[in-house]
C-alpha positions, 0 to 999 in steps of 0.5 A: 500500500505504501508503494502505491501511495508513493507512485500516486504521489509521483504521478500527481506531481508530474501531472500537476507540475508541483507539490502543492497542487499534487497534495490538493489532488491527493487530499494530503499535506504538502510534506506528506507528498515530499516524503512519499517522493523522497522515499520512492527515490530511495527505494528505486535508487533513481533521482526522479526530480531536480530540486531548484528554487523550491520546485521539482523538475522531473528528470529524464528517468522520471519522464521515462518511468511516468508512462508505466506508472500512469498505466499501472494506476489507471489499471488499478482504478479500473479494477476498483471500478470493476470490483464495485460493478461486480458487487453491484451486479453490474459486470460479469459473464453468465453462461446459460444452457436451455431447451430450444423452445425456452430460448424463443419464449420467456428467456429472451424477455428476462435476459433483455430486461436484466441486461438493460441497465448492466452494460458491462454484463455479457451472456452466452446462451446455448440450446440443446436437449435436456440430457445435454443441458444436464451434462453441461451443468454437471461438467460446470461448463454453464452456470444455469440450465433450464431443462425438463425430464431431469432425473437427478445427477450427483454433480447437479442441484436443481429447483423444480417448478410446476408450470400450468398447462392449457389447451391451445386451439384455433379461434375458429375451433368449435371448442374455443367457445367453451370456458374449460376443456376436459379430456372427455371433450377431446375424446377422439379429437385430433391432437398435437402431442408431445413425443411419446418418450416424454413424461408429459405425454404419459401424463396426458395419456393417463388423463385421457384413459382415466376419463375413458377418452381416446387420445387421437394422435395426429402430430407428435412434436418435441417443442410446445412452440411447434404445437402452438403453431400447428394448433393455430393452423387447425391441425389439431388441439394441443395441451401445452405449457402456458409459457409457450402458449402466451407467445401465440395468444392473439395471433389466431390462437386461444387458450382454455384451462384443461381439466384435469390440470397437468403440470409441466415440470421445468427444472432449473439446474446449477453446478453443485460444486461451483459457487454462485456469484452475486450476478448469477444469484441476481439473475436467478431471482429475476428468472424465478420472478418471471415464472410466477405468473405461469407456475402452479402454487407449489413452493420451489424447493431446491434438491 
């Protein structure tokens, strides 16, 4: 710290041209500036100033040294400002891995709002299947993962969130006149379903079976967004996440509550052995807040 003060005094004298203005610049006394300069010359064994008629004139050695000292102190100032930005969640980098459908629905809105007043924060967003997202989080390659079908991993913590689902159908479909749609209403009606390897499909099939209704598979898809587009074009009716459906309501698509309610479980993943930065926690809080309008009233619990 003493060496830093010596260099700051040296720089201030060069910049201001004298001890008195240097003292004012550093908010210290003139004798303190003189002592710092003298101690720096002794430590470096280099004469930095010629003293003539009560004034200091930089030597050629001092002029040569000044450029490096100025850059070093500027870098320290930058580091101090960067540290302050990090403390205030204004700087840093976040890596997010998520499902493809999620990257085109709610996530861009959350990211845009989060970055709006954080010009020094950067992000990388990568989309892959849930299995690959889980692998990336376990390997600590990403800070946050958004997935479904998560079955657990020893190197991953996760927070499950049950998302409300709805029936998505064309405004022109006869069932659009109903306030609620049940499995019985959809008996034999052409449906756009999740792929049959997905547990949400099995939950849907169980609801139809329990109601004694036939689940008429017309199109099988992986992403809810695709199902919404097909439903709007009257290919069939889809039971989808309310997050995805919200992107298409008012564009020829309407949604109705489906009974029985079929929660779609979203999983927020974190690397277990990587501590959360202040910036990361701030983003997590923003993301969880964005999910509340779509989530069922079950508590979010970390596992």
